[in-house]
C-alpha positions in Angstrom: 0.0 0.0 0.0 1.1 3.5 -0.8 0.4 5.1 2.6 2.0 8.5 1.8 -0.6 9.2 -0.9 -3.4 7.9 1.3 -2.5 10.1 4.2 -2.7 13.1 1.9 -5.6 12.2 -0.4 -7.6 9.7 1.6 -7.2 7.1 -1.2 -4.7 4.3 -1.1 -3.0 2.4 -3.9 -2.0 -1.3 -3.7 1.1 -2.1 -5.7 0.1 -5.8 -5.9 -3.4 -5.7 -7.2 -3.9 -2.1 -8.3 -6.8 -1.3 -6.0 -7.3 2.4 -5.4 -9.7 3.6 -2.7 -10.4 3.8 1.0 -9.0 1.3 3.4 -10.0 0.6 7.0 -7.6 -1.1 9.5 -8.9 -2.9 12.6 -6.3 -3.8 15.2 -6.2 -5.0 18.8 -3.8 -3.0 21.0 -0.8 -5.3 20.5 -1.1 -5.4 16.7 -1.7 -1.6 16.5 1.5 -1.0 18.4 3.4 -3.3 16.0 1.8 -1.5 13.0 2.9 1.9 14.3 6.5 0.6 14.9 6.7 -0.8 11.3 5.3 2.4 9.8 7.9 4.5 11.7 10.7 2.2 10.5 9.5 2.4 6.9 9.4 6.2 7.1 13.0 6.2 8.5 14.2 4.1 5.6 12.4 6.3 3.1 13.9 9.5 4.6 17.5 8.0 4.2 17.0 7.6 0.5 
């Protein structure tokens, strides 16, 4: 998923299937924390490039 575009426009793009549109994530507390950590790590990697 292309989250940068989604955070700006509200529409997300899937690089695998080509879906463009809204997306809803449902998490329990533990999985939400993991998601935020992974997102932060990906943002660090992108900013190094």
